[in-house]
N, C-alpha and C positions, 0 to 999 in steps of 0.2 A: 356469535363471534367472540363476545366478551368471555363467555364460559370456556370457549376453546383456548383463548389467550391465557386465562387463569390456569387451565389444566396444563398447558405447555410450560408456563412459568413455574408451576409446582413441580413438574417433571425435571426442569433444570435445577431447581433448588434441591431436590432429592439427589440428583447426580453430584452436585457440588458438595453436599453433606457426606456422601459416600466417598468422594475423592479426599475430603479432609481426613476422614477416619482411616482410609487406606494409606494415606501419606503418613499418618501417625504410626500405624502398624509397621510400615516399611522402615520408618526411622528407628523405631524401637528394635526391630529385627536387625537392622544394620549396627546399631550401637550396642545391643545387649545379646546378640546372637540368638534371637527368637526365644529367649528365656523370659516370657511374659509374666512368670510368677516371681521374677526378681522384684523385690520391694520397691526399688527405684523406678522400675518400669511401670509398676502398678500405680505409683503416685502420679503418673502423667495423665491418666485417663480422665480423672475428675476435673483438674484445672483446664486441660485442653478442650474438654467438652463444653465448659463454660465459654472458653475463648472462641470456639467455633460458632457460637450464637452471634457473637459480635462480628466475626468475619462475614457471616451470611447477611447480617444487617448492613454491613458496609457494601457488600455486593448489591443489595437491594437499592441502597441510596445512590450508588454509582449508575444504576440502570441496567444491570446485567440480567434482570428478569422482565424487561420490557422488550418484547420481540421487535417492536417497531424501530427501536434504536439499534438493533443488531443486524439490520439488513446489509449494512455496509461492512465488509470484511475488515477494513482498516479501522473503522470505529470500534468494532468488536475487540480487536487486538489492543487498541488504546484503552478501552474500558477494562479489559482484563488486567492490563499492567497497572492501571490506577487502582483497581480493586485489590490486587495482590499487595501493592505498596501500602495501601490503606490498612490491610490486614497486618502487615509487618509493623507499622506504627502502633496499631492497637496492641499487638503482641508485646512490644517493648514496654508500653505503658502498663499493660496488665501484669507482666512478670517483674518489672523493675521499679515502677513508680507507685505501685499499690501493694499492700500486704495481703491481698486476697488469695493469690495463687499458692504461696508457700513454696514455690520453685523459682529458681533463677537460671533457667537453661540457656546456655550460650551455643555450644556446638550442636546440641539436640535441636534447638530452634532453627539454627541455620540449615541443618540437614533437612529438617521438616519442610522449610520454605522452598528449598531447591527441589525436593521431590514433588511437592505439591505443584509448583509452577511447571515442572517438566511434564506432569500428567494432565493438569487442568487446561493449559492453553491449547494443545492440539485436540484434546477430547472435546472441549467446549466448541471449538471451531467446527469439528466434525458433526457434533450433535445438532448445532444450530443450522448447519447447511442441510441436514436431513429433515428435521421437523419443519423448517422453513415457515413461510407465511402464505402458502398457496391459497388457503381458504380465509385469509384475512386481508383481502385485497382492498387497497385504498382507492376509492373512486376518484379519478383525476380528469380535469379538463385542462387542455393545453392550448395556449395561444402562441403561435410561432409561424415561421415560413414553412411551406409544404415539405421541402426536403428534410428539415429538422423534425417535423411532426412524424414523417414516415420513419426516420431513423430511430426516434424514441419509441414509437409504437412497435416497431419490429423488435427492438431490443427487449422491451417489456413483455411482449408476447412470447419471446423465446426464453425468457427467464422469469417465470411466474413466482419463483422463490423470493424475488425482490419485493413482491407484495403491492404492486401498483397496477391498476387497470385503467386504460384510457377510455373514458365514457364518451367524450366528445372533443373535437379539436376545431380551432378557428384560426384564420389568417390574422396577421398583425393589424390589418385595417378594418377588422370586423367591428361593428357597433358594440360598445362596451355594455350597454343595457341588455343587448341580446345575449352576451356572454354570461352576465350575471344571472339572467333568467334561466339559461341552460344549466348553470351550476345548481340552481334550486330544483329544476325539473329532474336532473339526474341524481339529486341528493349526493352530489360529489363532496368529498372531504378535503380536496386539494385543488387549487387553481394555480397553474403555472403560467406566468406572463413574462414578456420581454422586459428587460431592465428599463428600457427607454420610456415605457408607460408610466413608471413611477416618478419620472421627472415632471409630470403634469399634475398640478395640485388637485384639479377636479377629478382626475382618475384615482389619485391616492385616497381621496375621501370616500369614493364609492367602494374601492377595494377594502378600505378599513372597515366599512359597515359589514363586510362578510365575516369578520372575525367574531362578532357577537353571535353569529349563527353557527359557530363551530367549524368554519371553513378556514383552512390554512392557506396562505398565499405565499408562493415561492417565486423568485425570479427564475428565469430559464437557466441562468448561470448557476445559481445555488442548487437547483434541482439536479442538474447534470453532475455537479461536483459531489453532491451527497450520494446519488444513486449509481452513477457510472464512473466517478472519479476522473473526470476530465473537465476542462473549462472551454465552453463553446466560443470560438472566436467571433461568431456572428452576433453575440449578445454582449460583448464588452467594448469599452472604449478607454481612452486615457484615464478617465476618472476612476475606473475600476482598479487600475494599477496604483494610483495615488492613494486611494482609500485603504487598500490592503497592504501598502508598503512593500510591494513585490520587489524582491532583490535584497531585502534586509535579512536578518538572521545571521549576521557576520560573526557573532559570538559563537554560535553553534558551529559555523563553518571553520573557525579557527581551532576549536577543540577537536572537531572531527579530523582536521588536517594533521594535527599532532598525533592523534591516536592511529590514524591510517598509516602514517610514515613508519611508526614502530611496528605495526602489524605486517606491513609490506616487507620490511627489512627481515623480520623473523621468517616470513613465508619464503622469501627469496633464498635464504640460507637452507631451509628445510627442503625446498623443492629443486635445489640446484642439480642433484643427480638426475631427476626426472627431466629437467630442462635440457641437460646435456644429451640424454638418450633421445629425446624428441628431435633435437637439432641434428644429431647423427642420422636418424631415420629419414628426415626431410632431404638431406643431401644425397643419401643413398637411393631414395625413391624418385627423385626428380632433379635434373641438373640445375644448379644455381645455388645461391646462398641460403643459409638456414633462416635468416631473419629478413623481415620486410619492414622498411621504414618509409614513412610518408608524412609530409607536412599536414598538420591539422590545426584547426582554429580552437584555441582554448579560452580561458576566462579573460574577459575584457578584450576579446578579439586578438589576443597575442598568439602568434604561431609557435608551434612546437613540433617535434618529430615523434610521431607515435611509433612504438616498437612492437611488432608482432612476429610470431612464427609464420613463415611464408606458407600459404595454402594454395597459391596459384602457380601456374607454369611461369618460369622466369622470363620476363620480357614480353609477356602477352599483353595485347592491347584490347580495348573494348569499352563498353559504357561505364560511366562513373558508378552506376548502381549495379549491385549484384542481382542477376536475374535467375529465374527458376532454371534448374538444370544447366547452370553456367559451365560451359565446356572448359573454361580457363582453370577451374578448380581441380586439383589433382585428387587421386583416390585417397591418399593419406590425408590430404587437406580437408576432405569431407569429414573424416573422422575427427580431426582436430577442431573443426568448426562446430560439429555437433556437440562435442564435449567441452567446447569453449577453451580448449587447451592452447589454441593459438593466441589467446589473450595473456598467457603467463608472463611474457616479457614486459607487459605493461606495469608489472611491479616496479620496474625501474622508473617509469613515468610517475608512478604514485610516490615513490621515495623522493623524486625531484620536485614534487609539488605541482606537476603539470596535469595530472589526472587524479580523480577520486575513484574509490571503489564503486560509488553510486552517484549518478548524475546524468544529465542529458548526453546523448551520443556525440562524440567529437566528429565534426564533418571536415572534409577538405575545404580549402579556401574558396575554390570555384563554386562548389555546391552551397556552401554557407552564404556566399554573396548572392547566388541565384535565389535561395530561399528568403534572404533578407529583402530582396526586391519584390518577391511574389507573395510572401506570407506576412500579414500584418503583425507588427510588434515582435517579429522574430529576434531582433537584436537583444531583447531582454533576456533571452535564453543564455546569453554569454555572461550573465551576472554571477554564475556559479561555475565551479570547475566541472568539466565534462567527466563522464564516468565510464567505467568498464561495463557496467550494466546500469539500468535505469528503469523508471516507471513506464516510460513510453516503450522501451524495448521489450518488456515482459507483457505489455497489454496490446501491442499492435505489431503487425508484420514489418519486416525491413522495408524501407522506402524504396519505391521504384518509380516515383513521379513526384511532382510538386504537390499534388493533392494528398499523397501519402504523407509527405513531410508536414503538411499543414495539420493533418489529423494527429500525427505524433507530437506535434508542437502543443496541441491541446492537452495532451497527457503531461508534457513537460511543464506546462503552466500549473497544472495541479500539483506537480512535485515542488516547483518553486514556491508556491503558496503554503504548502503543508509540510515541507521537509522537516524531518525530526529524526531522532534516534530510532523511534519505533517504526516509522515509515521506511527508513534505510534498512533496518533489520528485516522487515517484511519483504522488501525487494530482493535482498540477498537470499533469503530462504526460498522465495518463489523461483529465483533464478536457478538455484541448486535443484529444486524439484523439477523444473522444466528440463534440465540436463538429463535427468534420469527417466523422464516420462515421455519426452518428445521422440517420435520414431525418426530414425535416420533417413 
């Protein structure tokens, strides 16, 4: 297993080195019109070759050659961004703060970094998803309620690239000594336990003893967050929210709000002709107004009117949830929903500060009140602005029951805890990808 890990890590390093040199060649071709015999162009190869060694070392330190750390797609993206930013810092030091390079490239360095990032990020994600860790399975013992054990086992069996194999599972009331013995018998590398077990001192001391034997101990919450990117409601309590300061991140929220208002205003101006055309086609294809407004619950439970292009027959009644093959949706409305073009008028909501590009789905007051009664801790969801798209929306189907809403809330909790520029960008890119890959 270790030799396979090293071979795959070496393969990734070779790819990174190739992308670095390819980016250099493309930059020189762009700047000097492929005249590589140009003395200025030739002077770049030596210094940049030395610089690339430091870039690859930075990638190694960040963890981009440890496949175990690359199982989580969001972690991979974060590590790539950190690795590239580290490379940029090293480049500035190399060219401007030391006399070693003999060059002080400004435009050339900027163009190189842009080209490298544009190639490296999608290529790395593709390669990692293909070489995977199918033959590098981490033996895992899980302690949880039967429904959760079944859910995790089914997900891991269906996604061997995640690199975990459930060797044995136990209920929450199982004798701890028996669990620890099973870990030794299975030669498991990982034990996943409910958070509540760690509140007992005698249990903590026994679990601590496993660390010296090379066994990693995760709480069920941390395991689901790391591997599946959701927070299991059954394993958390009020202390989890307090310890992790869920609902904070207001500095990022303010910066994000200002940036989104500017972007939404520019998009509204650019897309105005398309919006007018869509509005005209809606009126022509189905009697009624072009726009649909509805009260929704926003941040801190403040009501606002969401604006969308109308996709249903005017005046139609029915369930609060949209169901499969909903007869209320018009033919043109299906096209708008599939392409998410019905969301365009929400640019107005974004400009007004009622909605964000990325965040939990805004629900109607009746549904939000129902979920708040039936789903534990649901009110914490209203600590941030709702979004046009979000982590729950791209990872789970639209809600058609309270159970679905609870599952989506688990993804919303992951977003609340981990929200950042990188995660928001990943959600936007995946939303765009889904628009073009999901069949109508």
